The first five atom37 places (N, CA, C, CB, O) and aatype in JSON, in Angstrom:
{
  "aatype": [12, 16, 3, 15, 16, 10, 10, 15, 0, 14, 10, 13, 4, 6, 10, 19, 10, 0, 0, 0, 8, 14, 3, 14, 7, 10, 1, 10, 1, 10, 7, 6, 12, 7, 10, 1, 14, 7, 15, 1, 10, 1, 19, 19, 5, 1, 16, 19, 7, 7, 7, 1, 19, 9, 6, 19, 0, 15, 16, 1, 9, 0, 10, 3, 1, 1, 16, 4, 1, 0, 10, 0, 0, 0, 6, 15, 0, 8, 0, 0],
  "atom_mask": [
    [1, 1, 1, 1, 1],
    [1, 1, 1, 1, 1],
    [1, 1, 1, 1, 1],
    [1, 1, 1, 1, 1],
    [1, 1, 1, 1, 1],
    [1, 1, 1, 1, 1],
    [1, 1, 1, 1, 1],
    [1, 1, 1, 1, 1],
    [1, 1, 1, 1, 1],
    [1, 1, 1, 1, 1],
    [1, 1, 1, 1, 1],
    [1, 1, 1, 1, 1],
    [1, 1, 1, 1, 1],
    [1, 1, 1, 1, 1],
    [1, 1, 1, 1, 1],
    [1, 1, 1, 1, 1],
    [1, 1, 1, 1, 1],
    [1, 1, 1, 1, 1],
    [1, 1, 1, 1, 1],
    [1, 1, 1, 1, 1],
    [1, 1, 1, 1, 1],
    [1, 1, 1, 1, 1],
    [1, 1, 1, 1, 1],
    [1, 1, 1, 1, 1],
    [1, 1, 1, 0, 1],
    [1, 1, 1, 1, 1],
    [1, 1, 1, 1, 1],
    [1, 1, 1, 1, 1],
    [1, 1, 1, 1, 1],
    [1, 1, 1, 1, 1],
    [1, 1, 1, 0, 1],
    [1, 1, 1, 1, 1],
    [1, 1, 1, 1, 1],
    [1, 1, 1, 0, 1],
    [1, 1, 1, 1, 1],
    [1, 1, 1, 1, 1],
    [1, 1, 1, 1, 1],
    [1, 1, 1, 0, 1],
    [1, 1, 1, 1, 1],
    [1, 1, 1, 1, 1],
    [1, 1, 1, 1, 1],
    [1, 1, 1, 1, 1],
    [1, 1, 1, 1, 1],
    [1, 1, 1, 1, 1],
    [1, 1, 1, 1, 1],
    [1, 1, 1, 1, 1],
    [1, 1, 1, 1, 1],
    [1, 1, 1, 1, 1],
    [1, 1, 1, 0, 1],
    [1, 1, 1, 0, 1],
    [1, 1, 1, 0, 1],
    [1, 1, 1, 1, 1],
    [1, 1, 1, 1, 1],
    [1, 1, 1, 1, 1],
    [1, 1, 1, 1, 1],
    [1, 1, 1, 1, 1],
    [1, 1, 1, 1, 1],
    [1, 1, 1, 1, 1],
    [1, 1, 1, 1, 1],
    [1, 1, 1, 1, 1],
    [1, 1, 1, 1, 1],
    [1, 1, 1, 1, 1],
    [1, 1, 1, 1, 1],
    [1, 1, 1, 1, 1],
    [1, 1, 1, 1, 1],
    [1, 1, 1, 1, 1],
    [1, 1, 1, 1, 1],
    [1, 1, 1, 1, 1],
    [1, 1, 1, 1, 1],
    [1, 1, 1, 1, 1],
    [1, 1, 1, 1, 1],
    [1, 1, 1, 1, 1],
    [1, 1, 1, 1, 1],
    [1, 1, 1, 1, 1],
    [1, 1, 1, 1, 1],
    [1, 1, 1, 1, 1],
    [1, 1, 1, 1, 1],
    [1, 1, 1, 1, 1],
    [1, 1, 1, 1, 1],
    [1, 1, 1, 1, 1]
  ],
  "atom_positions": [
    [[23.83, 19.03, 67.3], [23.27, 18.97, 68.8], [22.47, 20.59, 69.03], [24.8, 18.68, 70.09], [23.1, 21.52, 69.55]],
    [[21.22, 20.72, 68.63], [20.99, 22.09, 69.19], [21.27, 22.11, 70.8], [19.44, 22.57, 68.86], [22.03, 21.35, 71.41]],
    [[20.47, 23.14, 71.33], [20.92, 23.29, 72.88], [20.23, 22.63, 73.55], [20.89, 24.53, 73.51], [19.08, 22.46, 73.14]],
    [[20.49, 22.25, 74.31], [20.22, 20.89, 75.34], [20.86, 21.43, 77.03], [21.38, 19.18, 74.59], [21.56, 22.34, 77.47]],
    [[20.2, 20.36, 77.51], [20.9, 20.5, 79.48], [22.02, 20.13, 78.97], [20.31, 19.29, 81.12], [22.18, 19.91, 77.77]],
    [[23.0, 20.02, 79.93], [24.19, 18.63, 80.38], [23.39, 17.64, 80.58], [25.2, 18.73, 81.86], [23.95, 16.83, 79.83]],
    [[22.84, 17.28, 80.85], [22.11, 16.49, 81.11], [22.18, 15.33, 79.6], [20.79, 17.29, 81.55], [22.57, 14.17, 79.65]],
    [[21.75, 15.97, 78.47], [21.6, 15.45, 77.54], [22.7, 15.01, 76.36], [20.8, 16.08, 77.28], [22.64, 14.24, 75.41]],
    [[23.97, 16.09, 77.0], [24.9, 16.5, 76.59], [25.75, 14.81, 76.01], [25.52, 17.54, 77.8], [25.48, 13.85, 76.73]],
    [[26.72, 14.52, 74.77], [27.15, 13.22, 75.18], [28.53, 13.64, 75.4], [26.91, 11.98, 74.15], [28.85, 14.83, 75.32]],
    [[29.33, 12.72, 75.66], [30.43, 12.73, 76.52], [31.5, 13.06, 75.57], [30.65, 11.42, 77.31], [31.56, 12.54, 74.45]],
    [[32.45, 14.01, 76.04], [33.44, 14.16, 75.46], [33.33, 15.35, 74.33], [33.75, 12.9, 75.04], [34.24, 16.17, 74.19]],
    [[32.32, 15.39, 73.65], [32.19, 16.55, 72.45], [32.26, 17.96, 73.48], [30.39, 16.42, 71.36], [31.72, 18.25, 74.55]],
    [[33.3, 18.72, 72.5], [33.06, 20.32, 72.61], [31.4, 20.82, 72.72], [33.76, 21.06, 71.12], [30.49, 20.62, 71.9]],
    [[31.36, 21.51, 74.01], [30.38, 22.21, 74.05], [30.16, 23.55, 74.06], [29.96, 21.89, 74.74], [31.26, 23.98, 73.69]],
    [[29.27, 24.74, 74.29], [29.14, 25.76, 74.84], [28.33, 26.2, 75.67], [29.14, 26.29, 74.26], [27.23, 25.66, 75.64]],
    [[28.5, 27.08, 76.49], [27.0, 26.88, 77.34], [26.44, 27.81, 77.68], [26.94, 26.23, 78.52], [26.74, 28.58, 78.6]],
    [[25.11, 27.85, 76.59], [24.25, 28.64, 76.32], [23.87, 29.31, 77.07], [23.52, 28.29, 75.92], [23.99, 30.53, 77.08]],
    [[23.3, 28.61, 77.87], [22.05, 29.73, 79.52], [22.31, 29.12, 80.34], [20.06, 29.85, 79.74], [22.5, 27.91, 80.21]],
    [[22.41, 29.84, 81.65], [22.15, 28.99, 82.74], [20.93, 29.36, 83.31], [23.17, 28.99, 83.7], [20.81, 30.58, 83.17]],
    [[19.56, 28.64, 84.14], [19.19, 28.75, 84.43], [19.21, 28.96, 86.29], [18.89, 28.31, 83.64], [18.42, 29.74, 86.81]],
    [[19.84, 28.45, 86.8], [19.69, 28.81, 88.46], [19.5, 29.77, 88.61], [20.6, 28.67, 89.37], [19.69, 30.7, 87.83]],
    [[18.93, 29.77, 90.03], [18.79, 30.72, 90.94], [19.74, 31.49, 91.19], [18.47, 30.31, 91.92], [20.77, 30.85, 91.41]],
    [[19.95, 33.08, 91.29], [21.73, 33.77, 91.2], [22.61, 33.62, 91.85], [22.01, 34.97, 91.32], [23.72, 33.79, 91.36]],
    [[22.44, 33.11, 93.64], [23.63, 32.42, 94.54], [23.86, 31.44, 93.79], [0.0, 0.0, 0.0], [25.04, 31.13, 93.95]],
    [[23.24, 30.61, 92.86], [24.06, 29.05, 92.23], [24.61, 30.23, 90.67], [22.38, 26.99, 91.66], [25.45, 31.09, 90.43]],
    [[23.96, 29.83, 90.27], [24.43, 31.46, 88.85], [25.95, 32.08, 89.51], [22.75, 33.48, 88.96], [26.88, 31.83, 88.75]],
    [[26.33, 32.81, 90.69], [27.6, 33.31, 91.1], [28.06, 32.5, 91.28], [27.83, 34.06, 91.96], [29.09, 32.46, 90.61]],
    [[27.84, 31.18, 92.22], [29.08, 30.29, 92.36], [29.05, 29.96, 91.2], [29.17, 29.13, 93.33], [30.02, 30.72, 91.11]],
    [[28.85, 29.42, 89.78], [29.16, 28.66, 88.93], [29.72, 29.81, 88.08], [28.08, 27.74, 88.46], [30.16, 29.28, 87.05]],
    [[29.9, 31.0, 88.05], [30.34, 31.66, 87.11], [31.93, 32.18, 88.13], [0.0, 0.0, 0.0], [32.76, 32.91, 87.6]],
    [[32.05, 31.84, 89.06], [33.35, 31.9, 90.07], [34.24, 30.43, 89.53], [32.75, 31.8, 92.09], [35.47, 30.43, 89.51]],
    [[33.62, 29.5, 89.21], [33.93, 28.08, 89.18], [34.34, 28.26, 86.92], [32.01, 26.79, 90.0], [34.56, 27.36, 86.11]],
    [[34.3, 29.29, 86.79], [33.84, 29.6, 84.79], [33.27, 29.16, 84.43], [0.0, 0.0, 0.0], [33.5, 28.74, 83.3]],
    [[32.24, 28.94, 84.95], [30.86, 28.51, 83.89], [29.89, 29.63, 83.75], [29.87, 27.18, 84.52], [28.92, 29.88, 84.46]],
    [[30.33, 30.3, 82.66], [29.09, 31.84, 82.61], [29.19, 31.28, 81.11], [29.69, 34.1, 83.08], [29.89, 30.45, 80.53]],
    [[27.96, 32.31, 80.74], [27.49, 31.6, 79.12], [28.56, 32.43, 78.38], [25.56, 31.96, 78.39], [29.03, 33.55, 78.55]],
    [[28.75, 31.37, 77.45], [29.65, 31.33, 76.4], [31.24, 30.22, 76.39], [0.0, 0.0, 0.0], [31.96, 29.95, 75.43]],
    [[31.36, 29.75, 77.95], [32.43, 29.27, 78.28], [32.29, 27.71, 77.51], [32.59, 29.4, 79.91], [31.22, 27.17, 77.23]],
    [[33.65, 27.14, 77.26], [33.92, 26.18, 76.44], [33.98, 24.46, 77.4], [35.4, 26.74, 75.68], [34.9, 23.9, 78.0]],
    [[32.77, 24.14, 77.19], [32.99, 22.63, 78.11], [33.21, 21.21, 77.14], [31.39, 22.31, 79.13], [33.06, 21.16, 75.92]],
    [[33.71, 19.79, 78.25], [33.01, 18.85, 78.09], [32.4, 17.96, 78.94], [33.51, 18.38, 77.5], [32.92, 18.12, 80.05]],
    [[31.55, 17.1, 78.99], [31.13, 16.32, 79.48], [32.38, 15.16, 79.84], [30.04, 16.07, 78.7], [33.01, 14.77, 78.86]],
    [[32.7, 14.69, 80.96], [33.45, 13.82, 80.66], [33.05, 12.66, 81.71], [34.83, 14.33, 80.62], [33.99, 11.88, 81.81]],
    [[32.02, 12.31, 82.49], [32.19, 11.35, 83.25], [30.4, 11.59, 83.44], [33.47, 11.48, 84.55], [29.97, 12.71, 83.16]],
    [[29.77, 10.89, 83.76], [27.91, 10.66, 84.22], [28.1, 9.78, 85.72], [26.72, 9.34, 82.69], [28.55, 8.67, 86.0]],
    [[27.62, 10.68, 86.33], [27.63, 9.56, 87.77], [26.69, 9.05, 88.47], [28.17, 9.99, 88.83], [25.49, 9.35, 88.44]],
    [[27.28, 8.15, 89.22], [25.7, 6.64, 89.67], [24.51, 7.69, 89.96], [25.98, 5.26, 91.79], [23.45, 7.08, 89.83]],
    [[24.26, 9.11, 90.33], [23.34, 9.67, 91.36], [22.75, 10.24, 89.96], [0.0, 0.0, 0.0], [21.53, 10.29, 89.87]],
    [[23.52, 10.66, 88.88], [22.3, 11.35, 87.91], [23.24, 12.82, 87.23], [0.0, 0.0, 0.0], [22.95, 13.56, 86.29]],
    [[24.17, 12.81, 87.97], [25.09, 14.27, 87.64], [25.96, 13.67, 86.87], [0.0, 0.0, 0.0], [26.16, 12.53, 86.46]],
    [[26.71, 15.26, 86.69], [27.87, 14.78, 85.43], [28.89, 15.42, 86.01], [27.68, 15.31, 83.68], [28.63, 16.45, 86.62]],
    [[30.24, 14.96, 85.94], [32.06, 15.86, 86.08], [32.08, 16.23, 84.61], [33.87, 14.61, 86.57], [31.81, 15.39, 83.75]],
    [[32.53, 17.95, 84.22], [32.57, 18.37, 83.06], [33.85, 18.92, 83.55], [31.41, 19.19, 82.44], [34.19, 19.25, 84.69]],
    [[34.56, 18.96, 82.3], [36.21, 20.2, 82.09], [35.73, 21.58, 81.61], [37.58, 19.63, 80.56], [34.95, 21.75, 80.68]],
    [[36.28, 22.54, 82.35], [36.06, 23.84, 81.78], [37.79, 24.19, 81.24], [35.29, 25.02, 83.11], [38.46, 23.26, 81.7]],
    [[38.57, 25.01, 80.59], [39.88, 25.1, 80.43], [39.95, 23.76, 81.09], [40.68, 26.38, 81.02], [39.33, 22.86, 80.53]],
    [[40.61, 23.49, 82.18], [41.62, 21.88, 82.47], [41.35, 21.42, 83.73], [43.45, 21.99, 82.48], [42.08, 20.63, 84.33]],
    [[39.81, 22.08, 84.37], [39.7, 21.87, 85.42], [38.7, 21.32, 85.24], [39.83, 22.67, 86.2], [38.18, 21.76, 84.22]],
    [[37.99, 20.37, 85.81], [37.16, 19.05, 86.19], [36.06, 19.95, 87.41], [38.41, 17.48, 87.02], [36.64, 20.41, 88.4]],
    [[34.55, 20.16, 87.31], [33.92, 20.02, 88.87], [33.15, 19.21, 87.88], [33.15, 21.44, 90.07], [32.94, 19.01, 86.69]],
    [[32.78, 18.79, 89.47], [31.02, 17.62, 89.39], [29.56, 18.31, 90.18], [31.31, 15.72, 90.63], [29.24, 18.76, 91.28]],
    [[29.01, 18.08, 88.92], [27.74, 18.65, 89.14], [26.73, 18.23, 89.31], [27.45, 19.21, 88.54], [26.23, 17.78, 88.28]],
    [[25.78, 18.1, 90.69], [24.55, 17.49, 90.36], [23.76, 17.46, 89.11], [23.84, 17.9, 91.12], [24.1, 18.03, 88.07]],
    [[22.46, 16.63, 89.31], [21.48, 16.18, 88.25], [20.85, 17.44, 88.17], [20.46, 14.91, 88.57], [20.8, 17.92, 87.04]],
    [[20.2, 18.32, 89.42], [19.47, 19.54, 88.99], [20.48, 20.34, 88.73], [18.49, 20.17, 89.94], [20.42, 21.04, 87.72]],
    [[21.47, 20.4, 89.48], [22.1, 21.73, 88.37], [23.06, 21.54, 86.82], [23.26, 22.64, 89.38], [24.03, 22.11, 86.32]],
    [[22.35, 20.65, 86.51], [23.13, 19.88, 84.82], [21.68, 20.25, 84.1], [23.66, 17.49, 84.72], [21.61, 20.7, 82.96]],
    [[20.65, 20.01, 84.86], [19.25, 20.36, 84.11], [18.74, 21.64, 83.46], [18.31, 20.17, 84.97], [18.25, 21.98, 82.38]],
    [[19.29, 22.48, 85.3], [19.46, 23.87, 84.34], [20.11, 24.77, 83.57], [19.32, 24.45, 84.64], [19.93, 25.98, 83.44]],
    [[21.13, 23.79, 82.93], [21.98, 24.41, 81.98], [21.93, 24.3, 81.06], [22.87, 24.34, 81.99], [21.79, 23.11, 80.76]],
    [[21.98, 25.1, 80.07], [22.08, 24.29, 78.93], [23.43, 24.62, 77.7], [20.6, 24.46, 78.3], [24.25, 25.49, 78.0]],
    [[23.53, 24.14, 76.79], [24.57, 24.13, 75.97], [24.5, 23.27, 74.83], [25.6, 23.87, 76.65], [23.88, 22.22, 74.64]],
    [[25.43, 24.11, 73.97], [25.37, 24.29, 72.9], [26.39, 23.04, 71.74], [25.68, 25.74, 72.98], [27.39, 22.82, 72.41]],
    [[26.52, 22.19, 70.38], [27.48, 21.67, 70.21], [28.57, 23.21, 70.09], [27.25, 20.57, 68.99], [27.91, 24.26, 70.09]],
    [[30.17, 23.37, 69.99], [30.98, 24.12, 69.45], [30.91, 24.21, 67.81], [32.16, 23.71, 69.96], [30.62, 23.24, 67.11]],
    [[31.14, 25.18, 67.45], [31.38, 25.04, 65.76], [32.61, 24.43, 65.69], [31.44, 26.51, 64.82], [32.98, 23.9, 64.65]],
    [[33.41, 24.46, 66.87], [34.67, 24.37, 66.54], [34.85, 22.89, 66.77], [35.6, 25.33, 67.29], [35.86, 22.37, 66.3]],
    [[34.0, 22.15, 67.45], [34.09, 20.62, 67.53], [34.67, 20.05, 66.41], [32.79, 19.96, 67.71], [34.39, 20.54, 65.31]],
    [[35.15, 19.43, 66.45], [35.79, 18.1, 65.09], [34.78, 17.35, 64.88], [37.12, 16.86, 65.5], [34.86, 16.42, 64.08]]
  ]
}
């Protein structure tokens, strides 16, 4: 998988956050939750409204569709 957004990321695949394009306030809030470029994560659930539930470290975070569209991720080189 090349860089794509969290919307198109497969479930349960280890990913690396490549870039965050949202507005500065949202980027700060995402950083506070551990979502920074280089962070390892997995998409663990798709929601009815188009959002995603992701797992960062041992924490699950629900993100809306707009935010997922703004976050680019790539498959981790360490993925099995």
